[in-house]
N, C-alpha and C positions, 0 to 999 in steps of 0.2 A: 398663671398661664396654663393652657391645656393643649394637648395635641389632638387634632381631629383628622384621622386618616382618610384618604380619598380612594375611590375604586375598591379593589379587593385587598387593601392593605389592613394590617392589624398592628396595634401598638402593644408591645409586651414589656413587662417589668421582670427582669431576670431574678430568679431565686438566688439566695446567697450560696456561695461555694462552700462545700463541706470542709470543715477544718480538721476532721478526724475521720480516719478510715473505719470500716466495720470492725477491724481487729484492734482498734484503739490507737493507731499510730497518728500522731499530730502532724499535719502537713504545713510546710512553710508557705509563704505567699507565692513563690514561684512554682511550687509543686501542685497548687490547687488548679484543677481543670475547670474551665468555664462550663457551668451547668447548662444543660439543654432544656431545662424546665423553666417555665415562666408563667406569670399570671397575665391574662388578657386585660389590658387597661382601657382600650378603645377599639372599636371595630368600624371599618368603612362601610359605605352603603351598598357595596357590590356593584351590580350593573353590567355593562358590556365591557369585556376584557378580551382583546384579540378576536373580536367578532363573535364571541360566545357570551351568553347570559350567565353571570356568576351570582349565585345566592350565597350569602354568608352563613357558614355552618357553626361558627364559634360565637360565644357571647361574653360580654364583660364579666370578669370574676372567675372564669374557668381557668384551670391549670392545664397547660398544654406542653407538648414536647415538640421541638422544632429542629430543623436541619442545623447541623453544627456551624456551618459557615454562612448561613442565610442572613439576609437583612442588612440594615444600616443602623449603626449605633448613633444615638442622639442624646446629648446632654441638655436638659432643660432645667435651669436653676441648679439645685444640688442633686437632682434625680437623673439617673441614666436609664434610657429606654432603648429598645430595639424595634425597628419598624420592618415587618416582613410581609410578603404576599401570603394570602391564605394558603396557597399551594405549598408553601414552605413549612406549614404546620403538619406534622406527621400523625399526631394523636392527641386526644383529649383525655386527661387523667380523671377517672371517675372513682369515687369511693364505693365500696361494696355495702 
């Protein structure tokens, strides 16, 4: 099965939560904070949203940072995804 987003929606696969802090402290399951970085899995076609033309600025495979409480979590098979509006994506992570 595949998810095909509609309109200005983007399907994200969340990065794994860090298990260790920068100083080397190992975090328990409850202490792990939900990461805000994710990989773009699928991108909708864009089009008219609220009367305005929306062009999609993200591509499949990019790593993005998105709003902390944005989107809808979806489980498809054993995989978990988050579906967000493109406007909930704050930045694209680029390598130097």
